[in-house]
C-alpha positions in Angstrom: 8.5 8.3 14.8 6.4 5.4 16.1 5.9 6.8 19.6 4.5 10.0 18.0 2.1 8.4 15.6 0.6 4.9 16.0 -1.5 5.1 12.9 -0.4 2.8 10.0 -1.5 2.4 6.4 -0.6 -0.1 3.8 -1.6 0.2 0.1 -1.5 -2.2 -2.8 -2.9 -2.5 -6.3 -3.4 -5.1 -9.0 -4.0 -2.5 -11.7 -7.8 -2.9 -11.6 -8.5 -2.4 -7.9 -6.6 -1.0 -5.0 -6.5 -1.9 -1.3 -5.8 0.3 1.6 -5.5 -1.1 5.2 -5.5 1.4 8.0 -5.0 0.4 11.6 -3.7 1.5 15.0 -0.4 0.0 16.0 0.1 -1.3 19.6 3.5 -2.0 20.9 4.1 -5.6 22.2 7.2 -5.4 24.3 7.4 -9.1 25.3 10.8 -10.6 24.8 9.2 -13.5 23.0 8.1 -11.2 20.2 11.5 -9.7 19.9 13.1 -13.1 19.8 10.6 -14.3 17.1 11.5 -11.2 15.0 15.2 -12.0 15.3 14.6 -15.7 14.5 12.8 -14.6 11.3 15.7 -12.2 10.4 18.9 -13.9 11.7 21.1 -11.4 9.9 20.0 -8.8 12.5 21.4 -10.8 15.4 24.9 -9.3 14.8 23.4 -5.9 15.7 20.5 -6.6 18.1 19.4 -9.0 20.8 16.0 -9.5 22.3 17.0 -7.9 25.6 18.9 -4.8 24.4 16.0 -2.4 24.3 16.7 -1.5 20.6 14.0 -3.6 19.1 10.2 -3.3 19.1 7.3 -5.4 18.0 3.8 -4.1 17.1 0.4 -5.6 16.3 -2.5 -3.9 14.5 -5.9 -3.3 16.1 -9.0 -1.5 14.9 -8.1 -2.3 11.3 -10.2 -1.3 8.4 -9.5 -2.4 4.8 -11.0 -0.6 1.8 -11.1 -2.2 -1.7 -11.7 0.5 -4.3 -12.0 0.6 -8.1 -13.3 3.1 -10.6 -16.2 0.7 -11.6 -17.7 -0.2 -8.3 -18.5 1.2 -4.9 -15.8 0.8 -2.2 -15.9 -2.4 -0.1 -15.0 -1.8 3.5 -14.0 -4.6 5.9 -13.3 -4.0 9.6 -11.3 -6.4 11.7 
């Protein structure tokens, strides 16, 4: 699905406010990125390696966070 839609959204709530972060994902195909991912999750090394073409890394750009509640106006932060 990633090659078809590079938009991402993450939501969280603490019960009083909720946060939504929207961004565009950009693929980072450097081997160093794939190696760092596999170093962080060594259990995946049995199935993947940094050079097999079966792993991808992404970073977010044009991100916008919105903090909302029922008692205040939304706070928007772009980064």
